[in-house]
N, C-alpha and C positions, 0 to 999 in steps of 0.2 A: 747674909752671905750670897743668897742666889742673885742680887742685885750687883753684885762684886763679879761674879762669875760669867754673867750676862756682859759685863760692860766693855767698850769698844776698846779698852787695853787689853783686856784678858783675851778679847777674841786673838787678836795680834800676837799677844803671848803663845796662845794655845797654837799660833801658825808655825812661830820660829820654834817652837819647842816639837812639833812636828815635821818640819822641815830637816832639825836638828839629827831626828832618831833614823829618817828615811834617806839621809844622804850621810851618815854616820861611815860609811866605810868608802866614801870615795874623797880624792884627793886632786887637786888641782894639777895643770900641766907638770908642774915643779915635780911632783909624787910625793910633797911633803908636806904641803899645808892642806889643812882638811878642808872640802867643799865646801862645809858651811859657811866659811870665810866670805865667800862669796854671797851666799844668800844676807849673810848679816850685811856685806858691804852694799849690797843692791837694797835691800829696805830703807839702811841707814843713811842712803843716798835721796830716796824718798822723801823720806821723812824729814829731815836736818837739812841738807841742802837746796831740796826742793821744796819743802817745807809743807807737805802735804802731810793733813791731819785724817783725812778721811780712813776709817776702820776698812772697809774693803778693799780701798787700793791698797793699804799697808798690809793686809792679809794676805793678796794674791800676788804681791811682791815679796813677800815670805816662799813663798808657795811656786814661785814663776820659773823653776827648772822638775818641778817633782814628776809633771806627768812625762816628760821628756827623757829624764835621766834614772828614773827607778821605776819599779816593778808595779807601782801605786796606779789605781785606777781612778778614770773619770768617776765611776759610781762609789767609789770607797772615798773619794775627796768631797766628792758632793753630799756623801753621808756626815761627813765632818763639818763641812765648811760652807754648803747651798751651792748653787745651782750659779748663780753669779759669780761666786768666785772661780766655779773650774771655766764658766766661760770664758772669764779674762784670762785664767790659767791657759786654757788650749788655745787661746787667740798667740799664746807666746810660746806654744810647743811648735818645733818644725815635726813634720811627716816623715819619719825615720825611715819610710818601707819606700819612699821615692829615691831615685838615683839624685844625687847631691844638685844637678842644675836645675830640677822638675821641684827638687824639695825647696831650693831658695827660691824660687820665682812662686811659689803656692805661699811661702810664708812671706813674702813681701806684699804679694796681694792680699793677703791677711790682714798685713799692719796697715795698710792704706788705708783699710776699709774698719778698723779697729775705733773704737771708744777711746775718747782722751788720757782715763788712765791707765789703759792698756799702754798707749804710745809713753806715758810719764814713768810706766816700769819698764818700758824697751829701753829709754833712753837714761834710765840711771844703770840699766844693763849696760850699756854701751859704754858709760862712764867709770864704772866699775871694771869691765873686760879691759880697756884700753890704758886704764890706771897700773892694773896687775900685768901688762902684757908689753908695758915700755922694755926694748932691749932684748927682747925674744924674738925670734924666729916668727912669730903666730903674730907679731902686731902688724903688716904689710896688710894680711889679708882681714883681721879685724879691722882697720879702718877703712877698707875698700867697704866691707860689709857696711860699717858705720853709716858709711855716707849714704850708702843705697837704702836702707832701711830708712833714715832720718829723711833722704829726698822722698821716699813713698807718703810719710805721714806727716810730714812737717805742714802741709796745706791745715791738715786736720786737726790743729793744735791753737784752741782760739783764746784761751784763759790766760790770764796775766800769769798765775802760775806755770800752765803749759809753756809761755813766750818766756819767762824766764828760766825755766829748766833749757828748754832747746839753747838758750842761751849759754848757760853754763856748760852744755856738754859741745858748742859748737869753738867754746874759747878751749877747751880743754884738748879738742882735735887740734885746732889749730898751733896751740902750744907744741903739741907731741910733733906734729910734721912738721913744725922749725928747728925740732931738735933740743927744746927747752926741757928741763926735769919739772 
């Protein structure tokens, strides 16, 4: 039983369960859909569309908004999921204390120097956000941010997996910008 509890699958499962608990009172912008749908969406895109099997990447994908959107601290997250996971999640966390313009500049700069797995998670985040915001007033800003973030980190993506992920997101953006479903 101990081997199963230490398995790669179980690590990701624990992260998804943890995210469900800490995001349980949040909803998406529609005020109805549980926020956890976004957590599942991002993790699903990383695993199934981008075909990433690395448990650390999947764990960080499941937890990508925990530091930004919940009262959980880096220390608490590290105690459960390790320092590397926290470092990647922190890279995906905007500094809420900064004014918006500075916050976005800081975030974009951190993405520009982030390791490729963090960029893959951000690509999945973009994919999920754009998919859910079609036809809403949030879409134009979401598209502008998506292009800015991708311009910042695209040169860092060198693996075949990363290049395929980048192409998936570029195709989605192009279709949405052309007004297709």
